[in-house]
C-alpha positions as CSV (number, residue, x, y, z in Angstrom):
1,M,52.0,5.1,28.6
2,S,50.1,8.1,30.0
3,A,46.4,8.1,30.4
4,P,45.7,10.9,27.9
5,R,47.6,9.0,25.2
6,W,45.6,5.8,25.9
7,L,42.4,7.9,25.7
8,F,43.5,9.4,22.4
9,L,44.3,6.0,20.8
10,T,41.0,4.6,22.1
11,L,39.0,7.4,20.5
12,L,40.9,7.1,17.2
13,A,40.2,3.3,17.1
14,C,36.5,3.9,17.7
15,L,36.5,6.5,14.9
16,I,38.2,4.1,12.5
17,L,35.8,1.4,13.4
18,A,32.8,3.7,12.8
19,V,34.1,4.8,9.5
20,S,34.8,1.3,8.4
21,A,31.4,0.2,9.5
22,A,29.6,2.8,7.5
23,P,28.5,1.3,4.1
24,S,30.1,2.6,1.0
25,A,27.9,4.8,-1.1
26,S,27.7,7.1,-4.1
27,T,25.7,10.3,-3.4
28,F,24.1,12.8,-5.8
29,V,23.2,16.2,-4.3
30,L,21.2,18.8,-6.3
31,T,21.1,22.2,-4.6
32,Q,17.9,24.2,-5.2
33,A,17.1,27.7,-3.9
34,S,16.1,26.7,-0.4
35,W,16.5,22.9,-0.2
36,N,18.6,20.0,-1.6
37,F,17.6,17.0,-3.6
38,T,19.7,14.1,-2.3
39,F,20.0,10.5,-3.5
40,S,22.5,8.1,-1.9
41,L,22.9,4.5,-3.0
42,N,24.6,1.5,-1.5
43,V,24.8,-1.9,-3.3
44,D,25.3,-5.0,-1.2
45,K,27.9,-7.2,-2.9
46,N,26.7,-10.3,-1.0
47,S,23.1,-10.1,-2.4
48,D,20.9,-8.6,-5.1
49,D,19.6,-6.0,-2.6
50,I,20.2,-2.3,-2.8
51,Y,19.8,0.4,-0.1
52,F,19.1,4.0,-0.8
53,R,18.2,7.3,0.8
54,L,16.1,9.9,-1.0
55,V,15.5,13.4,0.4
56,S,13.5,16.0,-1.4
57,S,11.2,18.9,-0.7
58,A,7.6,18.1,0.3
59,D,6.4,21.3,-1.4
60,Y,5.9,19.2,-4.5
61,A,3.4,16.4,-4.9
62,W,6.0,13.7,-5.2
63,A,9.7,13.1,-5.8
64,S,11.4,10.2,-7.7
65,V,14.6,8.7,-8.9
66,G,14.9,6.2,-11.7
67,I,17.6,3.7,-12.7
68,G,18.2,4.2,-16.4
69,S,18.8,6.9,-19.0
70,Q,15.2,7.5,-19.9
71,M,11.7,6.8,-18.5
72,G,11.0,3.9,-20.8
73,G,12.3,0.7,-19.0
74,S,13.6,2.5,-15.9
75,L,12.9,1.3,-12.4
76,M,11.6,4.3,-10.5
77,F,11.2,4.9,-6.8
78,V,8.4,7.5,-6.2
79,A,7.9,9.1,-2.8
80,Y,4.8,10.9,-1.8
81,E,2.8,11.7,1.4
82,G,1.1,8.8,3.2
83,K,-2.3,8.7,4.7
84,D,-0.7,10.0,7.9
85,S,0.6,13.5,7.0
86,K,3.9,12.7,8.7
87,A,4.3,9.4,6.9
88,V,5.9,8.8,3.5
89,T,4.9,6.2,0.8
90,I,7.5,4.7,-1.5
91,S,6.2,3.2,-4.7
92,P,8.4,1.1,-7.1
93,R,7.2,1.8,-10.7
94,I,8.1,1.0,-14.3
95,A,7.1,3.1,-17.3
96,S,6.7,1.9,-20.9
97,G,7.7,5.3,-22.3
98,N,7.2,9.0,-21.5
99,V,4.0,8.2,-19.7
100,E,2.9,7.8,-16.1
101,P,4.8,4.9,-14.6
102,T,2.8,1.9,-13.4
103,Y,3.2,0.3,-9.9
104,A,5.4,-2.9,-10.1
105,P,4.1,-5.2,-7.3
106,N,6.9,-7.7,-8.0
107,I,9.5,-5.2,-6.9
108,N,9.8,-5.4,-3.1
109,V,10.7,-2.1,-1.4
110,T,10.5,-1.7,2.3
111,L,11.0,1.5,4.4
112,E,13.7,1.5,7.1
113,P,13.7,3.5,10.3
114,G,14.0,7.2,10.0
115,S,11.6,7.5,7.0
116,G,8.8,10.1,7.0
117,I,8.1,13.7,6.3
118,L,10.5,15.7,8.4
119,D,11.0,19.4,8.3
120,N,8.8,19.6,5.2
121,R,11.0,17.1,3.4
122,F,10.4,13.6,2.0
123,V,12.9,11.4,3.8
124,V,13.1,7.8,2.5
125,N,15.4,5.2,3.9
126,A,14.7,2.1,1.9
127,R,15.8,-1.4,1.0
128,C,14.9,-2.9,-2.4
129,T,15.1,-6.7,-2.5
130,N,16.3,-8.4,-5.7
131,C,16.5,-5.0,-7.5
132,R,19.6,-5.7,-9.7
133,S,17.3,-6.5,-12.7
134,W,13.7,-6.0,-13.7
135,A,11.5,-6.3,-16.8
136,G,13.0,-3.9,-19.3
137,G,16.3,-3.0,-17.6
138,S,19.1,-3.8,-15.1
139,L,21.6,-2.1,-12.7
140,D,25.2,-2.5,-13.8
141,V,27.1,-2.7,-10.5
142,K,30.5,-2.5,-12.4
143,S,29.7,0.7,-14.2
144,K,31.5,3.9,-13.3
145,D,28.8,6.0,-15.0
146,Q,25.5,4.2,-14.4
147,P,22.7,6.6,-15.7
148,F,19.9,7.8,-13.5
149,I,17.0,10.2,-13.9
150,Y,15.3,12.4,-11.3
151,A,12.0,14.3,-11.2
152,W,9.5,15.9,-8.9
153,G,5.8,16.6,-9.3
154,P,3.7,19.8,-9.5
155,S,3.2,22.1,-6.5
156,W,-0.5,21.2,-6.6
157,S,-2.5,17.9,-6.7
158,F,-0.9,16.4,-3.7
159,I,-1.2,12.7,-2.9
160,S,-2.1,11.5,0.6
161,T,-2.4,7.8,0.6
162,D,-0.6,4.6,1.6
163,S,-1.5,3.0,-1.8
164,K,1.5,2.3,-3.9
165,S,-0.6,2.5,-7.1
166,A,-1.9,6.0,-6.5
167,N,-2.5,8.2,-9.6
168,M,0.2,10.8,-10.3
169,Q,0.2,14.1,-12.1
170,R,2.9,14.9,-14.6
171,H,6.3,16.1,-13.4
172,S,7.1,19.8,-13.3
173,Q,10.9,19.4,-13.5
174,Y,13.3,16.6,-14.3
175,G,16.9,15.9,-15.1
176,F,19.7,13.3,-15.4
177,F,22.9,12.2,-13.5
178,D,25.5,9.4,-13.5
179,M,26.8,7.4,-10.6
180,D,29.9,5.4,-9.9
181,M,28.6,2.0,-9.0
182,T,32.0,0.6,-8.0
183,Q,32.1,3.3,-5.2
184,A,28.5,2.4,-4.2
185,S,29.2,-1.3,-3.9
186,S,30.2,-2.7,-0.5
187,G,30.0,-5.8,1.6
188,D,28.1,-4.0,4.2
189,A,24.3,-3.9,4.0
190,G,22.7,-0.7,5.2
191,V,21.1,2.6,4.3
192,P,23.8,5.2,3.4
193,E,23.7,8.6,4.9
194,G,25.6,10.7,2.4
195,T,25.0,14.5,2.5
196,Q,27.7,15.7,0.1
197,N,28.0,14.9,-3.6
198,S,30.4,12.0,-4.1
199,G,30.7,9.5,-6.9
200,A,28.0,11.2,-8.9
201,S,27.8,13.9,-11.6
202,K,24.9,15.9,-13.0
203,I,24.2,15.8,-16.7
204,G,22.9,19.0,-18.1
205,D,20.4,21.4,-16.4
206,T,17.2,20.6,-14.6
207,R,14.5,21.0,-17.2
208,N,11.0,22.5,-16.8
209,D,8.1,20.5,-18.2
210,L,5.7,23.0,-19.7
211,N,3.1,20.3,-20.6
212,F,1.9,22.0,-23.8
213,P,-0.8,19.4,-24.6
214,L,-2.7,20.2,-21.4
215,S,-2.4,23.9,-22.0
216,I,-3.6,23.6,-25.5
217,H,-6.5,21.4,-24.5
218,T,-7.6,23.7,-21.8
219,L,-7.4,26.9,-23.9
220,T,-9.2,25.5,-26.9
221,M,-12.1,24.0,-24.9
222,F,-12.4,27.0,-22.6
223,G,-12.3,29.4,-25.5
224,S,-14.9,27.4,-27.4
225,F,-17.6,26.7,-24.8
226,V,-17.2,29.8,-22.6
227,I,-16.5,32.5,-25.2
228,L,-17.0,31.5,-28.9
229,F,-20.2,29.5,-28.8
230,P,-22.0,32.0,-26.6
231,M,-20.7,34.8,-28.8
232,G,-22.1,33.1,-31.9
233,A,-25.4,32.7,-30.2
234,L,-25.5,36.5,-29.5
235,F,-24.9,37.2,-33.2
236,I,-28.1,35.4,-34.3
237,R,-30.3,36.1,-31.3
238,V,-29.6,39.8,-30.7
239,I,-28.3,41.4,-33.9
240,S,-29.7,38.8,-36.4
241,K,-26.4,38.3,-38.3
242,V,-26.9,34.8,-39.8
243,K,-23.6,34.7,-41.7
244,L,-21.6,35.8,-38.8
245,H,-23.4,33.3,-36.6
246,Y,-22.6,30.5,-39.1
247,I,-18.9,31.5,-39.4
248,T,-18.4,31.8,-35.6
249,Q,-20.0,28.5,-34.8
250,S,-18.2,26.6,-37.6
251,F,-14.9,28.0,-36.5
252,S,-15.6,27.1,-32.9
253,L,-16.5,23.5,-33.9
254,A,-13.1,23.3,-35.7
255,I,-11.3,24.5,-32.5
256,V,-13.2,21.9,-30.5
257,F,-11.9,19.1,-32.8
258,F,-8.4,20.4,-32.3
259,G,-8.9,20.3,-28.5
260,L,-10.3,16.8,-28.8
261,A,-7.1,15.7,-30.6
262,T,-4.9,17.0,-27.7
263,G,-7.3,15.5,-25.2
264,I,-6.9,12.1,-26.7
265,Q,-3.1,12.5,-26.7
266,L,-3.2,13.5,-23.0
267,S,-5.4,10.6,-22.1
268,K,-2.8,8.1,-23.3
269,L,-0.2,9.5,-20.9
270,F,-2.0,8.6,-17.6
271,N,-3.1,5.4,-16.0
272,M,-6.5,6.8,-15.0
273,T,-7.5,8.1,-18.4
274,R,-5.8,5.5,-20.7
275,N,-9.0,3.5,-21.1
276,F,-11.4,6.5,-21.5
277,R,-13.6,5.7,-18.6
278,T,-13.7,8.9,-16.6
279,S,-16.8,11.1,-16.5
280,H,-14.9,14.0,-18.1
281,Q,-13.9,11.9,-21.1
282,I,-17.3,10.2,-21.6
283,L,-19.3,13.5,-21.4
284,G,-16.7,15.1,-23.7
285,L,-17.2,12.5,-26.4
286,V,-21.0,12.8,-26.1
287,L,-20.7,16.5,-26.5
288,I,-18.7,16.1,-29.7
289,G,-21.5,14.0,-31.1
290,F,-24.1,16.6,-30.1
291,L,-22.0,19.4,-31.7
292,I,-22.0,17.6,-35.0
293,I,-25.8,17.1,-34.8
294,Q,-26.2,20.8,-33.8
295,W,-24.3,22.0,-36.8
296,V,-26.4,19.8,-39.1
297,L,-29.6,21.0,-37.5
298,G,-28.5,24.6,-38.0
299,Y,-27.9,24.0,-41.7
300,V,-31.3,22.3,-42.2
301,H,-33.1,25.0,-40.1
302,H,-31.7,27.7,-42.3
303,R,-32.7,26.0,-45.5
304,E,-36.2,25.4,-44.3
305,Y,-36.6,29.0,-43.1
306,L,-35.5,30.4,-46.5
307,R,-38.1,28.2,-48.1
308,T,-41.1,28.8,-45.8
309,Q,-40.2,32.0,-43.9
310,H,-41.3,30.2,-40.8
311,R,-39.6,28.3,-37.9
312,S,-39.8,24.5,-38.0
313,V,-39.2,21.6,-35.6
314,Y,-35.5,21.8,-36.7
315,S,-35.4,25.4,-35.4
316,E,-36.6,24.4,-32.0
317,A,-34.3,21.4,-31.8
318,H,-31.3,23.6,-32.9
319,L,-32.2,26.3,-30.3
320,W,-32.5,24.0,-27.3
321,L,-29.7,21.6,-28.2
322,G,-27.4,24.6,-28.5
323,R,-28.2,25.7,-25.0
324,L,-27.7,22.2,-23.6
325,V,-24.3,21.9,-25.3
326,I,-23.0,25.2,-24.0
327,I,-24.1,24.5,-20.4
328,S,-22.9,20.9,-20.5
329,G,-19.5,22.0,-22.0
330,V,-19.0,24.4,-19.1
331,L,-19.9,21.7,-16.6
332,N,-17.5,19.3,-18.2
333,A,-14.7,21.8,-17.8
334,F,-15.1,21.6,-14.1
335,L,-14.8,17.8,-14.4
336,G,-11.7,18.2,-16.4
337,L,-10.1,20.5,-13.8
338,H,-10.9,18.0,-11.1
339,L,-9.4,15.2,-13.1
340,A,-6.2,17.3,-13.6
341,G,-6.1,18.0,-9.9
342,R,-6.6,21.7,-10.4
343,S,-8.7,24.0,-8.3
344,T,-12.1,24.8,-9.8
345,L,-12.5,28.1,-7.9
346,G,-10.6,30.2,-10.4
347,F,-12.4,28.7,-13.3
348,L,-15.7,29.3,-11.6
349,L,-14.8,33.0,-11.2
350,I,-13.8,33.3,-14.8
351,V,-17.1,31.7,-16.0
352,L,-19.1,34.1,-13.8
353,I,-17.2,37.1,-15.1
354,V,-17.5,36.1,-18.7
355,T,-21.2,35.3,-18.2
356,G,-21.7,38.7,-16.7
357,I,-20.0,40.4,-19.6
358,F,-22.2,38.5,-22.1
359,A,-25.3,39.3,-20.1
360,V,-24.4,43.1,-20.1
361,I,-23.7,43.0,-23.9
362,Y,-27.0,41.1,-24.5
363,F,-29.0,43.6,-22.4
364,V,-27.5,46.7,-24.0
365,I,-28.0,45.4,-27.6
366,W,-31.5,44.2,-26.7
367,S,-32.5,47.5,-25.1
368,R,-31.3,49.5,-28.1
369,S,-33.1,47.2,-30.5
370,R,-36.3,47.5,-28.5
371,R,-36.1,51.3,-28.5
372,K,-35.6,51.4,-32.2
373,R,-38.7,49.2,-32.7
374,S,-40.7,51.4,-30.4
375,A,-39.7,54.6,-32.2
376,L,-40.5,53.1,-35.6
377,G,-43.9,51.9,-34.4
378,S,-44.7,55.3,-32.9
379,N,-43.9,57.1,-36.2
380,R,-46.2,54.8,-38.1
381,A,-49.1,55.4,-35.7
382,T,-48.7,59.2,-35.9
383,N,-49.0,59.1,-39.7
384,F,-52.5,57.6,-39.4
385,R,-54.1,59.9,-36.9
386,D,-57.5,61.5,-37.8
387,D,-56.3,65.1,-37.2
388,D,-53.3,64.7,-39.5
389,P,-54.3,65.6,-43.2
390,S,-50.9,64.4,-44.3
391,S,-52.0,60.9,-43.6
392,L,-54.3,61.1,-46.6
393,G,-51.5,62.1,-49.0
394,N,-51.4,65.3,-51.0
395,S,-54.7,67.4,-50.7
396,R,-56.6,67.9,-54.0
397,M,-59.0,70.7,-53.0
398,D,-58.7,72.3,-56.5
399,I,-60.9,69.6,-58.1
400,P,-64.3,71.3,-59.2
401,L,-67.4,69.6,-57.7
402,T,-70.3,70.1,-60.2
403,D,-73.5,68.1,-61.0
404,H,-73.2,65.5,-63.6
405,A,-75.9,63.8,-65.6
406,A,-77.0,60.3,-64.8
407,P,-75.5,57.4,-66.7
408,P,-77.3,56.5,-69.9
409,A,-78.8,53.4,-68.3
410,Y,-80.7,55.7,-65.9
411,Q,-81.9,58.4,-68.3
412,E,-85.7,58.8,-68.3
413,D,-86.2,58.7,-72.1
414,Y,-84.4,55.5,-72.5
415,V,-86.5,52.6,-73.8
416,R,-85.2,49.1,-73.5
417,P,-85.2,47.3,-76.9
418,P,-87.4,44.2,-77.3
419,P,-85.8,40.8,-76.8
420,G,-83.9,39.5,-79.8
421,S,-83.5,42.9,-81.5
422,P,-80.0,44.0,-82.6
423,P,-78.1,46.3,-80.3
424,N,-78.3,50.0,-81.0
425,R,-74.6,50.9,-81.5
426,N,-75.3,54.6,-81.9
427,R,-75.9,54.9,-78.1
428,I,-73.0,55.1,-75.6
């Protein structure tokens, strides 16, 4: 047999051995605009271990895959940046529902060689020990359509820690797919390296998470403390519109209560806020109490002023508590943005712009009011000048000025009657 033939057979045998040595796997590939989301799974028939490879864009705060048809009861593998910017952290988590999943320390996941952040991608090669079942769910290795879920985080609020219990922001997109577990099962342990979709099918489209509760909470609280409450203060302080002031502040208080309801709903979704212990939540609840007191003080102040036409201690308390509440509300908004992982710079610029607008409005109205008062005072002073005859009313120069007799009591021929005599009724 010629040498080239022996060489060809040798290479073919090596190729067959290499292919047979590669662990079987099912691979799900989701093609995005400029990158691919890839999850490849190998189940070891000889143990309860599973091996998987997860690749996703690092332009998002985190990426994850969950075993199950929904968040509740699913075992999730969440990848995010480690303390070292080139390292990746993989965190096994379980969720009780559509809430932030909680780290499951009893699930042992270890990173295999080749893991890290490479070419701006999360690359996770991992082994999960005893991961066939967990509290709330299990992996059916005989199923041809085992359900999975996938998701990735927002493009802000990035995580950089080695802690597996790090707090996460809500996903920005998510979706579902099925996997053929019979194809993924093999007798060879090892991390699969699938790059093309095989043994997996996508279910529906990738969905955008608009996070309406957060948007509503932000808009209602921002609108109340930055716009409506200051506007109501202008109505009473500048143009003295009591009824308009009352309507605006009462409406703002109702909006705040609506924002409080959405805030409570949001708090239950995240591990950090579930127990209402953050500074934003504590200050927010205190401000709600102050707002109720402020409304009552305003009502009592108005009743007292109508009765006495003078300001009272309720007036001063209402005035200063109102200022404190507005300032504290704006400061609490910064705490809320920090809690949500958002930049506070944009909000600061908006606050400065709105404050400037209100300052200009206040100055213009105050200046006009001052000019009107000055003009009114000047007209009144002119009417009482010494050289202005009109200040004395209509002139009556036609009245004749003649001598008149003295009153009877002062006439010279009058004789006072003696004491006790009856009055003389014939005299005037």
